[in-house]
VEXDREN-2710 file (C-alpha; in Angstrom, 1 decimal):
% VEXDREN-2710
k/r/px/py/pz
1/MET/128.3/94.3/108.6
2/SER/126.8/96.3/111.4
3/PHE/123.2/95.8/112.5
4/ASN/123.1/99.2/114.1
5/LYS/124.2/100.8/110.8
6/ILE/121.5/99.0/108.9
7/VAL/118.8/100.1/111.4
8/SER/120.1/103.7/111.3
9/LEU/120.2/103.7/107.5
10/THR/116.7/102.2/107.2
11/LYS/115.4/105.0/109.5
12/ILE/117.1/107.7/107.4
13/PHE/115.9/106.2/104.1
14/LEU/112.4/106.0/105.5
15/LYS/112.5/109.5/106.7
16/ASN/113.6/110.7/103.3
17/SER/110.9/108.6/101.6
18/PHE/108.0/109.7/103.8
19/GLN/109.1/113.3/104.3
20/ASN/106.2/115.7/104.8
21/THR/105.7/119.2/103.5
22/LYS/106.3/121.8/106.1
23/LEU/102.9/122.8/107.6
24/ASN/101.7/126.1/108.7
25/THR/100.4/127.2/112.2
26/LYS/97.3/125.0/111.8
27/THR/99.4/121.9/112.0
28/LYS/97.3/120.2/114.8
29/ASN/94.0/120.8/113.0
30/ASN/95.5/119.5/109.7
31/LYS/96.8/116.4/111.4
32/ILE/93.4/115.6/112.9
33/ALA/91.6/116.2/109.6
34/ASN/94.2/114.1/107.7
35/THR/93.9/111.3/110.2
36/VAL/90.1/111.2/110.0
37/LEU/90.3/111.3/106.2
38/TYR/92.8/108.5/105.9
39/MET/90.8/106.4/108.4
40/PHE/87.7/106.9/106.3
41/LEU/89.4/105.9/103.1
42/PHE/91.0/102.9/104.8
43/ILE/87.6/101.8/106.1
44/TYR/86.0/102.3/102.7
45/ILE/88.6/100.4/100.8
46/ALA/88.6/97.6/103.5
47/SER/84.7/97.5/103.2
48/ILE/84.8/97.1/99.4
49/VAL/87.5/94.3/99.7
50/GLY/85.6/92.7/102.6
51/ALA/82.3/92.7/100.7
52/PHE/83.9/90.9/97.7
53/SER/85.7/88.5/99.9
54/TYR/82.6/87.7/101.9
55/LYS/80.7/86.8/98.7
56/ILE/83.5/84.7/97.3
57/ILE/84.2/82.8/100.5
58/SER/80.5/82.2/101.2
59/ASP/80.0/80.6/97.7
60/LEU/83.2/78.5/98.1
61/VAL/82.2/77.3/101.6
62/ALA/78.9/76.1/100.1
63/ILE/80.7/73.7/97.7
64/LYS/83.5/72.9/100.2
65/GLN/86.1/74.7/98.2
66/GLU/87.0/77.4/100.8
67/ALA/90.7/76.7/100.6
68/VAL/90.7/78.0/97.0
69/PHE/90.2/81.5/98.4
70/LEU/93.5/81.3/100.3
71/GLY/95.3/80.1/97.2
72/LEU/93.9/82.9/95.1
73/PHE/94.4/85.5/97.8
74/PHE/98.1/84.8/98.3
75/PHE/98.6/84.4/94.5
76/ILE/97.1/87.9/94.0
77/ILE/99.2/89.3/96.8
78/ALA/102.3/87.9/95.2
79/ALA/101.4/89.3/91.8
80/PHE/100.4/92.7/93.3
81/ILE/103.7/93.0/95.2
82/MET/105.7/92.0/92.1
83/PHE/104.1/94.6/89.9
84/GLN/104.2/97.4/92.6
85/SER/107.8/96.7/93.5
86/ILE/109.1/96.9/89.9
87/PHE/108.6/100.7/90.0
88/SER/109.7/101.0/93.7
89/CYS/112.9/99.0/93.3
90/MET/114.1/101.0/90.3
91/ASN/113.8/104.3/92.1
92/VAL/114.7/103.3/95.7
93/PHE/117.8/101.3/94.8
94/TYR/119.2/103.5/92.0
95/PHE/117.4/106.8/91.3
96/SER/116.9/108.3/94.7
97/LYS/119.1/111.3/95.3
98/ASP/120.5/109.9/98.6
99/ILE/122.6/107.5/96.5
100/GLU/125.2/110.1/95.6
101/PHE/125.6/111.0/99.3
102/VAL/125.6/107.4/100.7
103/LEU/128.0/105.7/98.3
104/PRO/131.1/107.7/99.3
105/LEU/130.5/106.9/103.0
106/PRO/132.3/104.0/104.8
107/LEU/129.3/101.7/104.3
108/SER/129.4/98.2/102.7
109/ALA/127.1/97.2/99.8
110/LYS/125.4/94.8/102.1
111/GLU/124.4/97.5/104.6
112/ILE/123.0/99.9/101.9
113/LEU/121.3/97.1/100.1
114/ILE/119.6/95.6/103.1
115/ALA/118.5/99.1/104.3
116/LYS/117.0/100.0/101.0
117/PHE/115.3/96.6/100.7
118/ASN/113.8/97.3/104.2
119/VAL/112.3/100.5/103.0
120/ILE/110.6/98.9/100.0
121/LEU/109.4/96.0/102.2
122/ILE/107.8/98.4/104.7
123/THR/106.1/100.2/101.9
124/GLU/104.6/96.9/100.6
125/TYR/103.5/96.0/104.1
126/ILE/101.5/99.2/104.3
127/MET/99.7/98.3/101.0
128/GLU/99.3/94.7/102.1
129/LEU/97.7/96.0/105.4
130/MET/95.0/97.8/103.4
131/ILE/93.9/94.8/101.3
132/GLY/95.1/91.8/103.3
133/ILE/93.8/91.9/106.9
134/VAL/90.1/92.0/106.2
135/PRO/89.8/89.1/103.7
136/LEU/91.7/86.7/106.0
137/ALA/89.7/87.8/109.0
138/ILE/86.4/87.1/107.1
139/TYR/87.8/83.7/106.0
140/GLY/88.5/82.8/109.6
141/ILE/85.0/83.9/110.7
142/LEU/83.1/82.1/107.9
143/THR/85.1/78.9/108.3
144/GLY/84.9/78.9/112.1
145/ALA/88.7/79.0/112.4
146/GLY/90.3/79.0/115.9
147/ILE/92.9/81.4/117.4
148/LEU/95.7/79.3/115.9
149/TYR/94.6/80.3/112.4
150/TYR/94.7/84.0/113.1
151/ILE/98.2/83.8/114.6
152/THR/99.4/81.8/111.6
153/ALA/97.7/84.3/109.2
154/ILE/99.6/87.2/110.7
155/ILE/102.9/85.4/110.5
156/PHE/102.4/84.6/106.8
157/LEU/101.3/88.1/106.0
158/ILE/104.7/89.2/107.3
159/ILE/106.7/86.4/105.7
160/PHE/105.0/85.8/102.3
161/PRO/105.7/89.2/100.6
162/ILE/109.5/88.9/101.1
163/LEU/110.1/86.3/98.4
164/PRO/108.3/88.0/95.4
165/LEU/110.0/91.3/96.5
166/LEU/113.4/89.5/96.5
167/LEU/112.8/88.2/93.0
168/ILE/112.0/91.6/91.5
169/SER/114.8/93.3/93.4
170/PHE/117.3/90.8/92.0
171/LEU/116.0/91.3/88.4
172/VAL/116.3/95.1/88.8
173/MET/119.9/94.8/90.0
174/LEU/120.7/92.4/87.1
175/VAL/119.3/94.7/84.5
176/MET/120.8/97.9/86.1
177/CYS/124.3/96.4/85.8
178/PHE/124.2/97.4/82.2
179/GLY/123.4/101.0/83.1
180/LYS/127.1/102.1/82.8
181/LEU/127.2/100.9/79.2
182/THR/124.9/103.7/78.1
183/LYS/125.2/107.5/78.1
184/LYS/121.4/108.0/78.0
185/LYS/120.6/107.3/81.7
186/ASP/117.0/108.5/81.6
187/SER/116.1/106.4/78.5
188/PHE/117.8/103.4/80.0
189/GLN/115.7/103.6/83.2
190/VAL/112.5/103.5/81.2
191/ILE/113.7/100.7/78.9
192/ALA/114.9/98.7/81.9
193/THR/111.6/99.1/83.6
194/ILE/109.7/97.9/80.6
195/ILE/112.1/94.9/80.2
196/ILE/111.5/93.8/83.8
197/ILE/107.7/94.2/83.4
198/VAL/107.7/92.1/80.2
199/PHE/109.7/89.5/82.0
200/ALA/107.3/89.5/85.0
201/MET/104.4/89.2/82.5
202/GLY/106.1/86.2/80.9
203/ILE/106.4/84.5/84.2
204/SER/102.7/85.2/84.9
205/MET/101.6/83.8/81.6
206/LEU/103.7/80.7/81.9
207/SER/102.5/80.1/85.4
208/SER/98.9/80.5/84.3
209/ASN/99.2/77.8/81.6
210/THR/97.2/74.8/82.7
211/SER/97.2/73.1/79.4
212/GLU/99.1/70.1/80.8
213/ILE/96.2/69.3/83.1
214/THR/93.7/67.1/81.3
215/ASP/89.9/67.6/81.5
216/GLU/89.6/64.4/83.6
217/GLN/92.2/65.7/86.1
218/MET/90.6/69.1/86.2
219/MET/87.2/67.6/87.0
220/GLN/88.7/65.3/89.6
221/ASN/90.4/68.2/91.3
222/ILE/87.1/70.2/91.3
223/LEU/85.1/67.3/92.7
224/ASN/87.5/66.7/95.6
225/ALA/86.9/69.0/98.6
226/ASN/89.4/71.8/98.3
227/GLY/90.9/70.1/95.3
228/MET/90.9/73.2/93.1
229/VAL/93.8/74.5/95.2
230/THR/96.1/72.0/93.4
231/ILE/95.5/73.9/90.2
232/ILE/97.1/77.1/91.6
233/GLN/99.4/76.1/94.5
234/ASP/102.4/75.2/92.3
235/TYR/102.7/78.7/90.8
236/PHE/104.8/80.0/93.6
237/ILE/107.2/78.0/95.8
238/THR/105.8/79.2/99.1
239/LEU/102.2/79.2/98.1
240/LYS/101.5/75.5/98.9
241/PRO/103.0/75.4/102.4
242/THR/101.2/78.7/103.2
243/ILE/97.8/77.2/102.2
244/ASN/98.6/74.0/104.1
245/ALA/99.5/75.9/107.3
246/LEU/96.3/78.0/107.2
247/THR/93.9/75.1/106.4
248/THR/94.9/72.8/109.3
249/ASN/94.4/72.7/113.0
250/ASN/97.4/70.4/113.6
251/ILE/100.0/72.5/115.4
252/ILE/102.8/70.2/114.2
253/THR/101.8/70.7/110.6
254/ILE/101.6/74.4/111.1
255/LEU/105.1/74.5/112.6
256/LEU/106.5/72.3/109.8
257/GLU/105.0/74.4/107.0
258/THR/105.9/77.7/108.6
259/THR/109.4/76.5/109.1
260/LYS/109.5/75.5/105.4
261/VAL/108.4/78.9/104.2
262/ILE/110.8/80.7/106.6
263/GLY/113.6/78.4/105.4
264/ILE/112.9/79.0/101.7
265/THR/112.6/82.8/102.3
266/PHE/115.8/82.9/104.4
267/VAL/117.8/80.9/101.8
268/ALA/116.5/83.3/99.0
269/TYR/117.4/86.3/101.2
270/LEU/121.0/85.0/101.7
271/ILE/121.4/84.4/98.0
272/PHE/120.0/87.9/97.3
273/ILE/122.5/89.5/99.7
274/LEU/125.5/87.4/98.4
275/LEU/124.7/88.2/94.7
276/GLY/123.3/91.6/95.4
277/GLN/126.5/93.0/97.0
278/LYS/128.4/92.2/93.9
279/LEU/125.8/93.6/91.5
280/TYR/124.5/96.6/93.5
281/PHE/127.5/98.9/93.5
282/LYS/128.2/98.1/89.9
283/GLY/124.7/99.3/88.9
284/ALA/124.6/102.2/91.3
285/ILE/127.9/103.6/90.4
286/GLY/127.2/103.0/86.7
287/ASN/124.0/105.0/87.1
288/LEU/125.9/108.0/88.6
289/VAL/128.7/108.1/86.0
290/GLY/127.0/106.4/83.1
291/GLY/126.6/109.7/81.2
292/LYS/124.6/112.8/81.0
293/THR/120.9/112.7/81.6
294/LYS/120.2/115.4/79.2
295/THR/121.8/116.6/76.0
296/ASN/121.8/120.0/74.5
297/LYS/120.1/120.3/71.2
298/LYS/120.1/123.0/68.6
299/ILE/116.9/125.1/68.7
300/ASN/115.1/125.9/65.6
301/ILE/114.3/129.6/66.3
302/GLU/111.5/129.9/63.7
303/ARG/109.7/126.8/65.1
304/ALA/110.4/127.6/68.7
305/TYR/108.9/131.1/68.5
306/ASN/105.9/130.5/66.2
307/GLN/102.7/131.8/67.6
308/LYS/100.7/128.9/69.1
309/LYS/97.6/128.5/71.2
310/VAL/98.3/129.0/74.9
311/GLY/96.2/125.9/75.9
312/ASN/98.0/123.6/73.5
313/SER/101.4/124.8/74.6
314/TYR/100.6/124.5/78.3
315/VAL/99.3/120.9/77.9
316/LYS/102.3/119.9/75.7
317/LYS/104.5/121.3/78.4
318/GLU/102.8/119.1/81.0
319/LEU/103.0/116.0/78.8
320/LYS/106.7/116.6/78.0
321/ILE/107.5/116.8/81.8
322/LEU/105.7/113.5/82.3
323/PHE/107.3/111.7/79.3
324/ARG/110.9/113.1/79.6
325/ASN/111.3/112.6/83.4
326/PRO/111.9/108.8/83.8
327/THR/110.5/108.7/87.4
328/PHE/107.3/110.5/86.4
329/PHE/107.0/108.4/83.3
330/THR/107.5/105.0/85.0
331/GLN/105.2/106.0/88.0
332/CYS/102.5/108.0/86.3
333/VAL/102.3/106.9/82.7
334/LEU/103.4/103.3/82.4
335/PRO/101.1/101.6/85.0
336/PRO/97.8/102.7/83.5
337/ILE/99.0/101.8/80.0
338/LEU/100.6/98.5/80.9
339/MET/97.9/97.1/83.3
340/PRO/95.2/96.8/80.7
341/ILE/97.8/95.4/78.2
342/LEU/98.9/92.9/80.9
343/PHE/95.3/91.7/81.5
344/ILE/94.7/91.5/77.8
345/GLY/97.9/89.6/77.2
346/ILE/97.1/87.0/79.9
347/PHE/93.5/86.7/78.6
348/LEU/94.6/86.1/75.0
349/PHE/97.3/83.7/76.2
350/ALA/94.8/81.8/78.3
351/GLY/92.2/81.9/75.5
352/ASN/94.7/80.3/73.1
353/ASN/95.3/77.5/75.5
354/ASP/91.7/76.9/76.3
355/ALA/89.4/77.3/73.3
356/GLU/86.3/76.0/75.2
357/ALA/86.7/78.5/78.0
358/GLN/87.1/81.2/75.3
359/LEU/83.9/80.0/73.6
360/ASP/82.0/79.9/76.9
361/LEU/83.1/83.4/77.8
362/ASN/82.1/84.6/74.3
363/SER/78.7/83.1/74.6
364/ILE/78.1/84.7/78.0
365/PHE/79.0/88.2/76.7
366/SER/77.1/87.6/73.4
367/SER/73.8/86.9/75.3
368/ASN/74.2/90.3/77.1
369/ILE/75.7/92.6/74.5
370/TYR/73.2/95.3/75.1
371/SER/72.0/95.5/78.6
372/THR/72.3/97.7/81.7
373/ILE/74.6/95.1/83.4
374/THR/77.0/95.2/80.4
375/VAL/77.1/99.0/80.5
376/CYS/77.8/99.1/84.2
377/VAL/80.4/96.3/84.0
378/LEU/82.3/98.0/81.2
379/ILE/82.3/101.4/82.9
380/GLY/83.3/99.8/86.2
381/VAL/86.3/98.0/84.5
382/THR/87.5/101.3/83.0
383/GLN/87.3/103.0/86.4
384/PHE/89.2/100.1/88.0
385/PHE/92.2/100.6/85.7
386/ASN/92.0/104.4/86.0
387/MET/92.5/104.3/89.7
388/MET/96.2/103.8/89.0
389/ILE/96.5/107.1/87.1
390/TYR/98.2/109.6/89.5
391/ILE/98.8/112.5/87.1
392/SER/96.3/115.0/88.4
393/ALA/96.9/114.0/92.0
394/THR/100.6/115.0/91.6
395/ALA/100.2/117.8/89.0
396/ILE/101.1/120.6/91.4
397/SER/103.5/118.6/93.6
398/ARG/105.6/117.6/90.5
399/ASP/106.4/121.3/89.9
400/GLY/107.9/121.6/93.4
401/GLY/109.2/125.0/94.0
402/ASN/108.5/126.0/90.4
403/ALA/104.7/125.8/91.1
404/ILE/104.8/129.5/91.9
405/PHE/105.1/129.9/88.1
406/THR/101.3/129.6/88.0
407/LYS/100.9/132.9/89.9
408/TYR/103.1/134.9/87.5
409/ILE/102.0/134.0/84.0
410/PRO/99.1/136.0/82.4
411/ILE/96.7/133.0/82.3
412/SER/93.8/132.7/84.6
413/LEU/94.1/130.1/87.4
414/TYR/90.9/128.4/86.1
415/LYS/92.4/127.8/82.7
416/GLN/95.6/126.6/84.2
417/PHE/93.6/124.2/86.3
418/ILE/92.0/122.8/83.2
419/TYR/95.3/122.5/81.3
420/LYS/96.9/120.7/84.2
421/ALA/94.0/118.2/84.4
422/MET/94.1/117.5/80.6
423/PRO/97.1/115.0/80.6
424/ASN/95.2/112.9/83.2
425/VAL/92.1/112.9/81.0
426/ILE/94.1/112.1/77.8
427/LEU/95.8/109.1/79.4
428/SER/92.7/107.8/81.0
429/ALA/90.9/108.0/77.6
430/VAL/93.7/105.8/76.2
431/THR/93.0/103.3/79.0
432/VAL/89.3/103.3/78.3
433/PHE/89.9/102.8/74.6
434/THR/92.1/99.8/75.3
435/VAL/89.4/98.2/77.5
436/LEU/86.7/98.8/74.9
437/ALA/88.9/97.5/72.1
438/MET/89.4/94.3/74.1
439/TYR/85.6/93.9/74.5
440/PHE/85.2/94.5/70.8
441/TYR/87.8/91.8/70.1
442/ILE/85.8/89.3/72.3
443/ILE/82.4/90.4/70.9
444/PRO/83.1/91.7/67.3
445/GLN/79.3/92.1/66.7
446/THR/79.1/94.9/69.2
447/SER/77.8/98.1/67.8
448/ILE/80.4/100.9/67.5
449/ILE/77.8/103.5/68.5
450/PHE/77.2/101.5/71.8
451/LEU/81.0/101.5/72.5
452/ILE/81.2/105.2/71.7
453/ALA/78.4/105.9/74.2
454/VAL/80.2/103.9/76.9
455/PHE/83.5/105.7/76.0
456/ILE/81.9/109.2/76.4
457/ILE/80.4/108.4/79.8
458/SER/83.7/106.8/81.0
459/VAL/85.6/109.9/79.8
460/ILE/83.2/112.2/81.7
461/LEU/83.9/110.1/84.8
462/ASN/87.6/110.5/84.2
463/ILE/87.2/114.3/83.9
464/ILE/85.5/114.2/87.3
465/HIS/88.3/112.1/88.8
466/SER/91.0/114.4/87.2
467/TYR/89.4/117.5/88.7
468/ILE/89.0/115.9/92.1
469/GLY/92.6/114.6/92.0
470/LEU/93.9/118.1/91.1
471/ILE/91.8/119.8/93.8
472/VAL/93.3/117.4/96.4
473/ASP/96.8/118.2/95.2
474/LEU/96.1/121.9/95.4
475/LYS/94.7/121.5/99.0
476/ARG/97.6/119.3/100.0
477/PRO/100.6/120.2/97.8
478/LYS/104.0/118.5/98.4
479/LEU/106.2/121.3/97.1
480/GLU/109.4/120.5/99.1
481/TRP/111.0/117.3/98.0
482/ASP/114.5/116.0/97.3
483/THR/113.7/113.3/94.8
484/GLU/111.0/112.9/92.2
485/TYR/110.3/109.4/93.6
486/ALA/109.0/110.9/96.8
487/VAL/106.4/113.0/94.9
488/VAL/104.8/110.1/93.1
489/LYS/105.3/107.2/95.5
490/GLN/105.6/108.5/99.1
491/ASN/102.7/110.9/98.6
492/MET/99.5/110.2/100.5
493/ASN/97.6/112.1/97.9
494/LEU/97.8/108.9/95.8
495/VAL/95.3/107.3/98.1
496/PHE/92.6/109.6/96.9
497/PRO/92.4/108.4/93.2
498/MET/92.0/104.8/94.4
499/GLY/89.4/105.9/97.0
500/PHE/87.4/107.9/94.4
501/ALA/87.6/105.1/91.9
502/LEU/86.3/102.6/94.4
503/ILE/83.5/105.0/95.4
504/THR/82.6/105.4/91.7
505/ILE/82.6/101.6/91.1
506/GLY/80.3/101.2/94.1
507/ILE/77.9/103.8/92.7
508/ILE/77.9/102.2/89.3
509/ALA/77.3/98.8/90.9
510/LEU/74.4/100.2/92.9
511/LEU/72.9/101.8/89.8
512/GLY/73.3/98.5/88.0
513/VAL/71.2/96.7/90.6
514/LEU/68.6/99.5/90.7
515/LEU/68.3/99.9/86.9
516/TYR/69.0/96.4/85.6
517/ARG/65.5/96.0/84.3
518/LEU/65.6/99.2/82.2
519/ASP/66.6/99.3/78.6
520/TYR/70.3/99.9/78.2
521/LYS/69.7/103.1/76.2
522/ILE/67.8/104.6/79.1
523/THR/70.6/103.6/81.4
524/LEU/73.2/105.3/79.2
525/LEU/71.1/108.4/79.2
526/ILE/70.7/108.4/83.0
527/LEU/74.5/107.9/83.5
528/PHE/75.2/110.6/81.0
529/VAL/72.9/113.1/82.8
530/LEU/74.1/112.1/86.3
531/PHE/77.8/112.2/85.7
532/GLY/77.6/115.1/83.2
533/GLY/75.8/117.1/85.9
534/MET/78.4/116.2/88.5
535/ALA/81.2/117.3/86.1
536/TYR/79.4/120.6/85.5
537/ILE/79.0/121.3/89.3
538/ILE/82.7/120.5/90.0
539/ASP/83.7/122.7/87.1
540/ARG/81.6/125.7/88.4
541/TYR/83.1/125.1/91.9
542/VAL/86.6/125.4/90.5
543/TYR/85.8/128.5/88.5
544/LYS/84.3/130.3/91.5
545/ASN/87.0/129.2/93.9
546/GLN/90.1/129.3/91.6
547/VAL/91.9/131.9/93.8
548/SER/91.4/130.1/97.1
549/LEU/92.3/126.7/95.5
550/PHE/95.7/128.0/94.5
551/LYS/96.4/129.9/97.8
552/LYS/98.8/127.2/99.1
553/ILE/101.2/127.8/96.2
554/ILE/103.5/130.4/97.6
END
């Protein structure tokens, strides 16, 4: 195994993953504008995360439970990385187009495996940087931590993500070993992704089961300073030593706990490499020769050439591309569908194990069924889940070189804009419905008319987000790509849906504070007029500027 080969391979894979579209003569101005825009989004996201962290840490410090924040923080980081890497590992390890060029080269499975793992790890570090630095810095300030804490925190931000990523990577390789047994490679990718997600959900639910802790033990843990940490620190093998290292000023303890985490991670890494080199080639080669990705089907001429409405046909075409392409399906369709189901599953599982907690939660909601706060919370939750819908933000980029098709067909660009935004609206409406159905399950006495009103406002917001996402993709299309994965994962346009969703949640939270004394019906009316007016303004902007919006498609 050559270290130089691994470094070179990592650089090549990174370059392929983060390749940029060729820019025009205004490259310098574009780079400056992009840098300013990304910095603004990063600062905004960091500000939102920081504000929540400040509130939580302040409350925990007041009751001497500040260490609980560290436990929750790293537990969330682990869960976030595991969920994110499910989609990344499938595509980077097995479905990137560089595989067919790399496998015939005189490279060992170890070298390819380590290089590809490095690419995924670097991607996760970028995401961790956006959400991880600020909370830990705020914790250090509010608890009066010394320089030793900050050094330790940086070390653990680097080390901690490796273990959950190793776990998911190994699961992916294990499942993909069966890829050569099927001739339907595309379907297998989707099914394999779902299997891994279900398995990860099972681990999450089992780890969240605290039914073995008695009420007396629970209360004792809460009464002891920082005792609540014991409830969560056993969920992940490196979580407890991480918390111990960050909550002590003893340099010996820090060194011991850091060594323990490094040792566990190193052993897991060695096991991953030893087992992975035997599994990886088997799955990668099986994926290449496992069968045809498409099968020719007989066409029913009468049905195929029946006269249909142009709009319906166009939207169906967009949906078929999303659902038939396994990369687009697993990256754009599955996350927004599975995330609400994941939360609902964990909630129901936890509720079955803790009837009193379920009853308390029910009573809290029951006392505020119809209020401005309830309206804002429900809409805010729907927008939180919809920040993971990337359909509009990649609608043009997914077409690649075929995007020029929009200029040749006899349909106005404005109508095509609407048709391309519709799949995003449809999928987001499904997510909103799932969230409201969960709320209705908790509070069955909720009025259907109330839920319909919330649904309509949420869908209007989703239309706005769909339009904005598509405008961004038209302004910054990624039309030159070698793999579908690069379009939907290594595409900086995906930052915008998250940024817009967080801005929307911030606006809704502000309105909730300003309007909380008003009757909920007035609040619903105000939100309907406000967001409906915004949707109309954006729609008129698109109509008047349809030609200039599509000018980068050449």
